[in-house]
VMD Tcl script that draws the C-alpha trace (Angstrom):
set ca {
  {51.28 131.57 -97.48}
  {54.04 130.95 -94.97}
  {51.41 129.37 -92.72}
  {50.77 126.80 -95.46}
  {54.43 125.88 -95.76}
  {54.98 125.72 -92.00}
  {51.96 123.45 -91.56}
  {53.03 121.18 -94.41}
  {56.56 120.91 -93.06}
  {55.12 119.87 -89.69}
  {53.04 117.19 -91.35}
  {49.72 118.90 -90.57}
  {47.02 117.46 -92.84}
  {44.71 120.48 -92.58}
  {46.00 122.31 -95.65}
  {45.97 119.30 -97.97}
  {42.37 118.65 -96.91}
  {41.55 122.33 -97.40}
  {43.07 122.40 -100.89}
  {41.12 119.29 -101.89}
  {37.88 120.79 -100.52}
  {38.68 124.11 -102.22}
  {39.01 122.36 -105.60}
  {35.50 120.93 -105.22}
  {34.18 124.31 -104.08}
  {35.67 126.21 -107.03}
  {34.71 123.56 -109.59}
  {31.09 123.96 -108.46}
  {31.46 127.75 -108.49}
  {32.82 127.83 -112.05}
  {30.22 125.36 -113.30}
  {27.70 128.04 -112.41}
  {29.60 131.28 -113.07}
  {32.22 130.79 -115.79}
  {30.03 132.14 -118.59}
  {28.90 135.36 -116.91}
  {30.07 138.91 -117.62}
  {32.72 140.74 -115.65}
  {30.35 142.52 -113.24}
  {28.45 139.33 -112.49}
  {31.69 137.40 -112.02}
  {32.97 140.01 -109.58}
  {29.72 139.88 -107.61}
  {29.84 136.07 -107.57}
  {33.47 136.02 -106.38}
  {32.66 138.52 -103.66}
  {29.65 136.46 -102.62}
  {31.77 133.31 -102.50}
  {34.07 134.47 -99.72}
  {31.88 133.49 -96.76}
  {30.70 130.16 -98.26}
  {34.35 129.42 -99.12}
  {35.38 130.11 -95.53}
  {32.60 127.83 -94.27}
  {33.75 125.08 -96.64}
  {37.27 125.46 -95.30}
  {36.03 125.31 -91.72}
  {34.46 121.92 -92.54}
  {37.99 120.54 -92.88}
  {39.44 122.48 -89.94}
  {40.86 125.61 -91.58}
  {39.65 128.76 -89.82}
  {38.61 131.98 -91.54}
  {41.89 133.92 -91.34}
  {43.77 131.05 -92.95}
  {40.98 130.34 -95.46}
  {41.26 133.92 -96.73}
  {44.95 133.32 -97.27}
  {44.31 130.51 -99.76}
  {41.17 131.85 -101.44}
  {42.85 133.44 -104.47}
  {45.40 130.69 -105.11}
  {42.82 127.92 -104.88}
  {40.28 129.81 -106.97}
  {42.64 130.49 -109.86}
  {44.52 127.24 -109.32}
  {41.33 125.26 -109.74}
  {41.22 126.51 -113.35}
  {44.75 125.26 -114.05}
  {45.44 121.75 -115.30}
  {48.85 121.71 -116.96}
  {47.78 125.06 -118.40}
  {44.60 127.09 -118.49}
  {41.81 125.92 -120.78}
  {40.40 129.45 -120.40}
  {43.22 131.84 -119.45}
  {40.92 134.82 -119.98}
  {38.61 133.51 -117.24}
  {41.53 133.15 -114.85}
  {42.63 136.72 -115.63}
  {39.07 137.99 -115.12}
  {38.89 136.28 -111.73}
  {42.19 137.86 -110.68}
  {40.92 141.27 -111.80}
  {37.64 140.76 -109.92}
  {39.54 139.94 -106.73}
  {42.14 142.63 -107.23}
  {39.60 145.41 -107.70}
  {37.01 144.27 -105.17}
  {36.14 146.57 -102.32}
  {33.99 143.88 -100.68}
  {36.49 141.06 -100.21}
  {38.56 140.97 -97.04}
  {41.83 142.81 -97.02}
  {44.67 140.77 -98.37}
  {42.67 138.78 -100.91}
  {43.28 141.40 -103.62}
  {47.03 141.47 -103.03}
  {47.02 137.68 -102.89}
  {45.29 137.69 -106.29}
  {48.09 139.86 -107.65}
  {50.66 137.34 -106.41}
  {48.66 134.52 -108.02}
  {48.59 136.49 -111.27}
  {52.38 136.69 -111.25}
  {52.69 133.02 -110.28}
  {50.55 131.90 -113.22}
  {51.80 134.66 -115.55}
  {48.34 136.05 -116.21}
}
mol new
graphics top color blue
foreach p $ca { graphics top sphere $p radius 0.5 }
foreach p [lrange $ca 0 end-1] q [lrange $ca 1 end] { graphics top cylinder $p $q radius 0.2 }
display resetview
């Protein structure tokens, strides 16, 4: 996350563009997957990593940095002055936290996001 803050402080527009693109990505993802069971949700989240990275590359954010914002943008996309479905946000965190398929660091990032949003 320090990379995000450093880039923002330098006036780099890549992260703002990435966060805006991530919101669209996750809104589309949840339109399709919000009503599925835990196992299906976990599989869908795991399957979203590469397409998410590609979406981030469209706005100039490379894979290592895209992985760094995956959890916060995923859960954050569900938040709008509160969670309409806090159980879904908690299920997403659990899916990321327990995944053995997602890249290293995404699970621990999900734990940080859980604390941030008090899930």
